[in-house]
N, C-alpha and C positions, 0 to 999 in steps of 0.2 A: 671590334667583333661584330657590331651592327645588330640589327633587329633579328629576332629569332626567325629562322627560315621556315619553321613549321607553321607559324602564324604571324605574318608581318605586322599585325596590329597590336601584338602583345610584346612586352618587354620583361626580361628577367632582371630583378633588382637585388643589389646588395646594399645593406646598410652598414656603413663604415664609421664606427664610433658610436658607442651606446651610452657612455657616461657623459652626457651633454645636457644642458639645461632645456633644450628644445626637441630632443630626439623623439620623445613619446608623442609630442604634438605632430611632428612631421610624419611619424609612422601612421597615426590616425588619418592624416590628410592623404597619404599614399593609399590608404584603404578605400578611399572614396573612388579610386580608379581601378578597382579589382577586375574590371572587364578588360583592362589594358596592361596592368602591372601585376607581376607575381614576385613577391619578396621571397627569395630563394636561399639567402645566406646572410649571416651576421658576422661582424668583425669588431673586435676590441682587444687591446693589449691586456685588459684586466678581465679574466674569465669569471671573476666573482660577480661582475655586473650582469653577465648573461645568466649565471646561476640564480641570482636574486630576481631576475626578470624585471629589474628596475634600475634607473640611474641613481647615483648617490644623492644628487640634487636635481630638482626639476622645477620648472616654472609652475607656481601654484594654480595658474589658470589652465594648465594642461594636465593630461592624465598622469597619474603617479607611477604607472607601470606600463610595460609593453603588452600588446595583445597576447592572450594566453597561448595561441598557436605558435608564437615565436619560440617557445621552449622546445618545440619539435624540429626547428630548423637547424641545418648545419651551422656550427659556430667555429670561428677561426680566431686565433690570437695573433696571426700574421697575415697581412693583406696578400703577400706574394703567394702563400699557400692557397688562399681562397681563389685567387685568379688562376692558379694552375689547375685547380680541381673543379671549379664551377664555371659554366658558360653564363657570363653576365653581360647584359647589354647596357644597363644604366646603374648608377649608384647615387645614393644619398650620402653625403659626407658631413658628419656632425662630430668633428674632432676638436680638441683645443686648437687655437689659432696657430700655435707653434708647429703642430704636426700636420696641419691641413694641406699646405702646398705640396709636400712630398707625396702624400697619399693621392692627391689629384694627378700629379705627374705619373705615378705608377699606374693609376687607372687609365689615364689617357693613352699611355704606351700600349695598353691592351685593347684600345678602341672602345673604351667604356665612357659613355656620356655622363656628365656629373651635374648634380644639384647640390650646391653647398650653402650651408647656413652662413649668414653674415658674421663677421667681416672676412673670414676665411684665411687670414694671415696676420702676422704681427706687424707687418710693414708693407708699403707699396712695392718695394723691391721683391719681397718674397711672394706677394700676390702676382706680380708680373711674370715671374718664372712659371707659375701654375697656368696662367693664361697662355703663355707662349707654348707650353707643353700641349695644351688642348688644341691650339691652332695648328701646331706642327703635325698632330695626329688626326686632324679632321673631326674632332668631337666637340659637342656643344657643352658649354659650361653655363648653367643658370645659377643666379645668385638670389638668396632669400631677402632681397630688398623689397619687402612687401608693399610699401606705400606706392610704388610705381603702378600698382594694380588697383589701388583704391579709387572709387568713383569721385570722392571729394577732391583728391589730389589730381586726378586726371582732368576734372573740370577746371581746376585752377590752372593747370598746364595749358589747356585750350584757351582760356581767357588771356593769359599772358602772351602766348604764342600769336594770338590774333592781333596783338598790339593794343588791346583795350586798356592796359594799365600804363601805357606810355613808356617813357625812358626810365630805366632802373635807377632808383635813388638809394634805397636801403632795404635790409632784410633783418628779421630776427627769428630765432628758433629757441624756444624755452621748453624744457621738459624736466619734471620732477617726479621721482618714483620712490618706491619703498627702500628703506635704509638697509645697510649691510646686516644689521641685527635681525631685521625681518627676513632677509634672504639667506641668513646664516653666514657669518664672516669666514667660515671654512670653505664656502662654496668656491669652486675653481674659477669662477668668473672674476674673483678677486686675487688671482695669482698672476703676477707680472711675468713669471717664467712661462706659464702656459698660454697666457692671452696677450701679453705685450703691453697692456695698459688697463685702465679702469673703465669708467662709465663712458668716456668719449669714444673709445674704440668699440666697446660692446654695444652701446645703444646710440651714441651720437652719430655713428656711421649712417644711420637712417636719414637724419636731417642734413648732414653734409651732402649726401647723395641727392636729396631732394633739392637743396639749394642750387647745386650744379645743374640739375635736370630742369628745374623750373625757370631759372634765369638764363640758361644757355650761355653763361659766362664763367670763365675760370676765376677762381679765387687766387690772387697772386701774392698776397701778404697776410700774415696773421700775427697777433700778439696774444698770449694766453697767460692765465694764472690758474693754477690748480691747487687743491688742498685735500687733506683728509679731515673733514669737519666732524665726523662722528666719533673719532677716537676708538674705532673698532679694531685696531691692530692689523689692518690689511696693508699690503704693500703697493697698492695702486690708488689713484685719485678717486674720491667719491664725490667730488664737486669740481667743476671746471667752467671758466668763463673765457671765451675766445672772441677777440675782435678781428674782423675780416675786412680786407680791401679787395674789390673786384677789379678786373682788368679795365672796366670803364671808369673807375674812380669811385663807384658806389661803395658804401660801407655796410657792414652787417655785424651782428652779434650772435653768439651761441652761448646759452647757459644750460648746463645739465647737472643734476645733483641727485644722489641717493639720500633723500632727507625725510621721506614721509614715514610715519610710525605704524603703517599698516600696508597691506597689499593693495596698492592703489597707484595709478599714474595719472598725471595731468600735464597738459602742455599745448603748445600751438606753434605753427610756423607761419610767418607773414612775409609777403613780398610787396614793397611799397614803390609805386611808380608815380611819374609826374601826372598821370591822368586818373589814377585809381590805385587802391590797395586791395589785395586779396589775402585772406588768412584762412588757414585750415587747422581745426583743432585735432588733438590726438585721436578723437573718435571719428574724424572724417567730416565734421560739420564745416561748411564753407561759408565765409562772410565776405561780401564785396562792398567797398565804400568808394563811390565814384564822385567826380566833379559834378556839382549841382548847378541849378539855374536859379534865377531870381524867384521863380514860382515854386521851385522845389530845391531848396538850398542843400539838402542832404539826401543823396541818392544811395540807398543801401539795399542789399539783397542778402538773404540768408537761405541756404539750401541745406536741409537736414537729410542725411542719407541713413537709411535703415541699415543697421548692422545685423546681417543675417547670422544666426547661430548655427554653426555646422561643427561636426566633430573635427578635432585636430588643431592645427596651429593657426587658428583664426580664419575669418571669412575670406581673406585674400590668398591664403596658401593654395587653395584649389586652382585659382587663376594662374599662379606661378607654375604649378605642375602642368596644367593644360598647355600653357604657352611653351614650356620646355619640351613637351612631347611634340607639339606642332613644329617647333623650331628644328627638332631632330629630323622630322620627316620632310620639312621644307628646306632643309640645309641652310638655315639662316641663324644668326645669333638670337637668343632670347631677348625679350624687352628689358630684362634686368640680367646683366651678365657679368663675367669676370672683369671686363674692362672698366665697368662702373665701380666695382670694388677697388680696383687699382686707383682710380681717380679720387675717390673719397679718401682713401688711405694716404694719398699724397698730402692732402690738407691736414689730416690727423697727424701724420709724421711731423709736419712743420709746427703744428700746435704743441706737440709734446716737446719738441726742441725749444720752442719759445718759452714754455712753462719752466723748463730746466734752466735756460740761460738768462731769462728776463729780457730778452731782446726781441725786436720785430724780426720775423724770419720770412724769407721769400719761399713760396711753394715751388718745389722742383717739378716742372712740367717737361723736362727733357726726356 
């Protein structure tokens, strides 16, 4: 459909999927661009969510409800009807993973550019179909892989890309967050049918993507162990440990768990090289440890980045949206896009297969 002809700098937005853990946050982030974006329609299969003005479950760090003016917007319980009746340029897609690829393809076939919350599919194969639909219809698909836009992670990328860390030796990614009891075990993020898995696909996708991006190496083999450590009665893993082998022979580990008894998250990601190590905390603080000299045997640097408080889905969401809009106008892929989701899901698919079989599994890069 393209950009509105009456004002080429403004876009008409549909929000597809209201009952999602992050929709209220993304809605507030979109509001920061009201000079360029007009939310004109809402869609969800469950009309009661629209009537309530709030999702059934939401991230406690985000708004509990949608902006009040959303109650006056046209609401549709079928995406096809919305697309038939509304002139839409772009869409935010915040649906369960199982439903997301089909919605993306339907939007793409109508020429609608897409911003999708991660991971956007239950598997790499499903995500690939959505990416192919977007490519075939000439629309841009941005992905909510926020860390690619964080200054700490970007600085780490620059250090590694410059060769400062030397040859890749190992990596680790550790992240612990609030338990299923804190998040409510009935939350749909704990539904295998809707989401395809547990903490690895829901949150671990961030670090899997980061490892691929920072190292610029494929992960070729994985071995995983998963568990339900909380006894919360959910049907997905709430803890998982994954061993990785990179194409160069370097090794890595990932450990993710819903284990904290309050709303809190803590973790870090590190890339260890022959000449130095770089680590970034979940808050974006960067630490560098390099080879020393006789006079200075330990060479360390720490860069603390200020986390700006802005409404919406965190301080990096506006950068995602800005890049998405620029990518549409410049006819280029966004810096975080559907292809990156596919690649991260390749590794996650292999990890789940390994956890189930107990075997080392090769990652499918075909």
